[in-house]
C-alpha positions as CSV (number, residue, x, y, z in Angstrom):
1,M,-39.8,31.2,-69.5
2,E,-39.5,28.0,-68.0
3,I,-38.5,28.3,-64.0
4,L,-39.3,25.0,-62.9
5,T,-39.8,21.7,-64.8
6,I,-41.6,18.5,-64.3
7,K,-38.2,16.8,-64.8
8,E,-36.5,18.6,-61.9
9,L,-39.5,18.3,-59.7
10,L,-39.5,14.5,-59.9
11,E,-35.8,14.0,-59.8
12,T,-36.0,15.9,-56.3
13,G,-38.9,14.1,-54.9
14,V,-41.3,17.2,-54.7
15,H,-44.1,14.9,-55.8
16,F,-43.9,12.8,-52.7
17,G,-46.5,13.8,-50.2
18,H,-47.0,12.0,-46.7
19,R,-48.8,8.6,-45.8
20,V,-52.5,8.9,-46.7
21,R,-53.4,8.7,-43.0
22,K,-51.6,11.9,-42.4
23,W,-53.4,13.9,-45.0
24,N,-55.3,17.1,-44.6
25,P,-58.4,17.1,-46.7
26,K,-58.0,20.5,-47.5
27,M,-55.0,19.6,-49.9
28,K,-57.2,17.1,-51.6
29,E,-57.2,19.3,-55.0
30,F,-53.5,19.3,-55.0
31,I,-53.2,15.7,-54.9
32,F,-52.9,13.7,-58.1
33,T,-53.3,10.0,-56.6
34,E,-52.3,7.5,-53.9
35,R,-49.5,5.2,-54.4
36,K,-48.5,2.4,-51.8
37,G,-50.1,4.3,-49.0
38,I,-48.6,7.8,-49.9
39,H,-49.9,10.7,-51.4
40,I,-48.7,11.8,-54.9
41,I,-48.6,15.7,-55.5
42,D,-50.1,17.0,-58.7
43,L,-47.0,18.3,-60.3
44,E,-48.7,20.8,-62.9
45,K,-50.7,22.5,-60.2
46,T,-47.0,22.7,-58.2
47,I,-45.5,24.3,-61.2
48,R,-48.6,26.5,-61.9
49,L,-48.7,27.8,-58.2
50,F,-45.2,28.2,-57.9
51,E,-44.8,30.4,-61.1
52,E,-47.3,32.7,-59.2
53,A,-45.5,32.5,-55.9
54,Y,-42.0,33.3,-58.0
55,F,-43.5,36.6,-59.8
56,F,-44.9,37.7,-56.6
57,V,-41.9,37.4,-54.8
58,R,-40.1,39.0,-57.6
59,D,-42.5,42.0,-58.2
60,E,-42.5,42.7,-54.5
61,V,-38.8,42.6,-54.0
62,A,-38.9,44.9,-57.2
63,K,-40.9,47.5,-55.3
64,G,-38.4,47.7,-52.4
65,R,-40.2,45.2,-49.9
66,D,-37.7,42.7,-48.1
67,I,-38.5,38.9,-47.6
68,L,-38.0,36.9,-44.7
69,F,-37.0,33.0,-45.2
70,V,-38.2,30.8,-42.2
71,G,-37.5,27.0,-41.9
72,T,-36.2,25.7,-38.2
73,K,-36.3,21.9,-38.8
74,R,-33.0,20.2,-39.0
75,Q,-32.9,19.4,-42.5
76,V,-33.8,22.7,-44.1
77,Q,-31.8,25.0,-41.6
78,D,-28.5,24.9,-43.8
79,T,-30.4,25.3,-47.0
80,I,-32.5,28.7,-45.6
81,A,-29.3,30.3,-44.5
82,E,-27.5,29.5,-47.6
83,E,-30.2,30.8,-50.0
84,A,-30.9,33.6,-47.8
85,K,-27.3,34.9,-47.7
86,R,-27.0,34.2,-51.7
87,A,-30.0,36.8,-51.9
88,N,-29.0,39.3,-49.6
89,A,-32.3,38.3,-47.5
90,H,-33.2,37.8,-43.8
91,Y,-34.0,34.3,-42.5
92,V,-34.7,32.6,-39.1
93,N,-33.3,28.8,-39.6
94,R,-32.7,27.9,-35.7
95,R,-35.9,29.0,-33.6
96,W,-38.8,31.3,-34.0
97,L,-38.7,33.6,-31.0
98,G,-42.3,34.6,-30.1
99,G,-43.0,38.3,-31.2
100,T,-40.3,38.3,-33.8
101,L,-42.7,40.3,-36.1
102,T,-45.6,41.3,-33.5
103,N,-43.2,42.5,-30.9
104,Y,-40.6,43.6,-33.3
105,G,-39.1,46.4,-30.8
106,I,-38.0,44.2,-28.2
107,I,-36.6,42.1,-30.8
108,Q,-34.5,45.0,-32.3
109,K,-33.3,45.8,-28.8
110,R,-32.0,41.9,-28.7
111,I,-30.2,42.4,-32.4
112,Q,-28.7,45.5,-30.8
113,R,-27.7,43.8,-27.8
114,M,-26.1,41.1,-29.8
115,K,-23.9,43.7,-32.1
116,D,-22.9,45.3,-28.9
117,L,-21.5,42.0,-27.6
118,E,-20.0,41.1,-30.9
119,D,-18.0,44.7,-30.6
120,M,-16.8,44.0,-27.2
121,E,-15.5,40.7,-28.3
122,K,-13.6,42.0,-31.1
123,S,-12.2,44.8,-29.0
124,G,-10.9,42.4,-26.6
125,A,-13.1,43.8,-23.6
126,F,-13.9,40.6,-22.6
127,D,-10.4,39.9,-21.7
128,A,-10.4,42.5,-19.0
129,L,-13.4,41.1,-17.1
130,P,-13.5,38.2,-14.7
131,T,-13.5,35.0,-16.2
132,K,-17.0,33.9,-15.1
133,E,-18.5,37.4,-16.3
134,A,-16.5,36.9,-19.7
135,M,-17.8,33.3,-20.0
136,N,-21.6,34.1,-19.3
137,L,-21.0,37.0,-22.0
138,R,-19.9,34.8,-24.8
139,R,-22.9,32.5,-23.7
140,E,-25.2,35.1,-24.2
141,L,-23.9,36.0,-27.4
142,M,-23.5,32.5,-28.9
143,K,-27.5,32.1,-28.1
144,L,-28.0,35.5,-29.6
145,L,-26.3,34.5,-32.6
146,R,-28.1,31.3,-33.1
147,N,-31.5,33.0,-32.8
148,L,-30.8,36.3,-34.7
149,D,-27.9,36.5,-36.7
150,G,-30.3,36.3,-39.7
151,L,-32.2,39.3,-38.7
152,R,-29.1,41.4,-37.7
153,N,-29.9,43.9,-41.1
154,M,-33.7,43.8,-41.0
155,N,-34.4,47.3,-39.8
156,T,-38.3,47.1,-40.4
157,L,-40.6,44.4,-40.7
158,P,-40.7,42.4,-43.7
159,G,-42.9,43.0,-46.3
160,L,-43.4,39.0,-47.1
161,I,-42.1,35.7,-45.8
162,F,-41.0,32.4,-47.1
163,V,-41.9,29.3,-45.2
164,V,-40.8,25.8,-45.3
165,D,-43.1,23.6,-43.1
166,T,-46.0,25.3,-42.3
167,L,-46.8,23.4,-39.5
168,I,-43.7,23.8,-37.5
169,E,-43.6,27.5,-38.4
170,K,-47.3,28.1,-37.4
171,N,-46.2,30.6,-35.0
172,A,-44.4,32.6,-37.7
173,I,-47.5,32.4,-40.0
174,H,-49.9,33.3,-37.3
175,E,-48.0,36.5,-36.6
176,A,-47.4,37.4,-40.5
177,R,-51.2,36.9,-40.5
178,L,-51.9,39.3,-37.8
179,L,-49.7,42.0,-39.6
180,G,-51.1,41.5,-43.0
181,I,-47.9,40.3,-44.2
182,P,-48.1,38.0,-47.2
183,V,-47.0,34.4,-46.7
184,V,-45.2,32.2,-49.6
185,A,-44.8,28.5,-48.5
186,I,-44.3,24.9,-49.4
187,V,-47.4,23.2,-48.3
188,D,-47.1,19.3,-47.9
189,T,-50.1,17.2,-48.1
190,N,-50.6,17.1,-44.2
191,C,-50.8,20.9,-44.6
192,D,-53.7,23.5,-44.2
193,P,-53.4,25.7,-47.3
194,D,-55.8,28.2,-46.2
195,D,-53.6,30.6,-44.3
196,I,-51.0,30.7,-47.2
197,D,-51.4,33.8,-49.4
198,Y,-49.2,31.9,-52.2
199,P,-49.2,27.9,-51.3
200,I,-46.7,25.7,-53.3
201,P,-47.5,22.4,-53.4
202,G,-44.8,19.8,-52.5
203,N,-42.6,17.6,-50.2
204,D,-41.5,19.9,-47.4
205,D,-39.2,17.0,-45.7
206,A,-36.7,16.0,-48.4
207,I,-33.5,18.0,-48.4
208,K,-33.3,18.1,-52.3
209,A,-36.9,19.0,-52.6
210,T,-36.8,21.9,-50.5
211,K,-33.4,23.1,-51.6
212,L,-34.8,23.4,-55.2
213,I,-37.9,25.3,-54.2
214,T,-36.0,27.7,-51.8
215,A,-33.4,28.4,-54.5
216,R,-35.7,29.3,-57.2
217,I,-37.4,31.6,-54.6
218,A,-33.9,33.0,-53.8
219,D,-33.8,33.5,-57.6
220,A,-36.9,35.5,-57.6
221,V,-35.4,37.8,-54.8
222,M,-32.2,38.3,-56.9
223,E,-34.6,39.0,-59.8
224,G,-36.6,41.4,-58.4
225,R,-33.5,43.4,-57.0
226,E,-32.1,43.5,-60.3
227,G,-35.1,45.2,-61.6
228,R,-35.8,42.5,-64.4
229,S,-39.2,42.1,-65.8
230,G,-38.6,38.8,-67.2
231,G,-41.5,40.1,-69.8
232,R,-44.1,39.9,-67.2
233,S,-45.1,42.5,-64.6
234,G,-47.2,43.0,-61.8
235,A,-48.0,40.4,-59.1
236,V,-49.8,37.1,-60.8
237,Q,-53.0,36.5,-59.6
238,A,-54.4,33.1,-58.5
239,Q,-56.2,31.5,-61.4
240,P,-58.5,28.2,-61.1
241,A,-56.5,24.9,-61.0
242,A,-56.6,22.7,-63.6
243,A,-59.0,20.0,-63.5
244,T,-56.8,17.2,-64.3
245,M,-53.2,16.0,-64.9
246,A,-51.4,14.5,-67.7
247,P,-50.8,10.8,-66.3
248,S,-47.2,11.6,-67.9
249,A,-46.5,14.5,-65.4
250,N,-46.3,12.3,-62.4
251,G,-44.7,9.4,-64.1
252,G,-41.7,6.8,-62.8
253,E,-41.5,4.4,-60.2
254,T,-43.7,4.8,-57.0
255,K,-41.6,5.0,-53.9
256,D,-42.3,4.7,-50.2
257,E,-42.0,7.1,-47.6
258,S,-38.4,6.2,-46.9
259,D,-37.7,8.1,-50.2
260,R,-39.4,11.1,-49.8
261,N,-36.6,12.3,-46.9
262,G,-34.0,10.0,-46.8
263,K,-35.1,8.0,-43.9
264,A,-38.8,6.4,-42.8
265,K,-41.1,8.4,-41.0
266,A,-43.7,7.2,-38.6
C-alpha cells in the first residue's frame, strides 16, 4: 500500500529544508543535497520514515490509545484543528500551556471551568449578572476556549503525540518525554531528531507540506479506529536508513527559500 508518493512530496515542497547556515548537523543523514544555499531533504528517507510513523500511529490507535496533535505556529493552526477534528482526535493549536501533560490534573480543572462557563452562557446566566462581571466571565471563557478547546474531550493523558515544528513545540516534546509518551514529528533540517521517536524528515513551514503530512497522520488515526490492518500488523520497527537516494527522487527545479513557505525567511 502506497501511503505517500515522491510526486506528492515534490508538489507540496516537503523536500525544501532551511538555508544551509541554519542546519542542525544531526539532520545530515536525512539531507540529499544542497542547492542555492538551501538543503534538500532526501525524500526516499522521508517516505520510509513516514511509513513507520503511519503504521505506528495506526496500530497504537487500534489498541485504544488517544493521539494529541500539536502545532501552534500561525501557518499550521488551521490544519492542526481541521485534521484533528476530522480524525476525532485532541489538539493544541494556539498555545501550549506549561503542564498540559505533566500537570494534567490542573488542566482538567481548567477544562471543567471552561465547560461550566459555556453552560452558564447557554443558559443565559450571564445576562442576570452585572455588566462588568458578565464581561469578565465572557473574556475568561474566550481565553479558555482559545487554549483548551481542542482538549475538551481528553479525559486521560494521550498515548502519543504528533508535532509540527519541534523547535517551537519543544516544551510539549519535553513533557511527553518525561512521561514516556511517544512523539511523532515532522523534523526540518534545523531540528534535532534525537528526542523524536518517529521523525518524519520534511519542510515544517510550508502550508501545503504540513497539510499533506498532517492529513495522512489523521488518516492513520482513522484507519486505526476502524480496526483495519491494511495487510500489515504491529508497530513497524525502525530500519537502517538507505545509504543513497536515486537522483530522480529529488528532481525538478531548485527553488529559493521564498518557495518553501510562501515568503522569504531571514
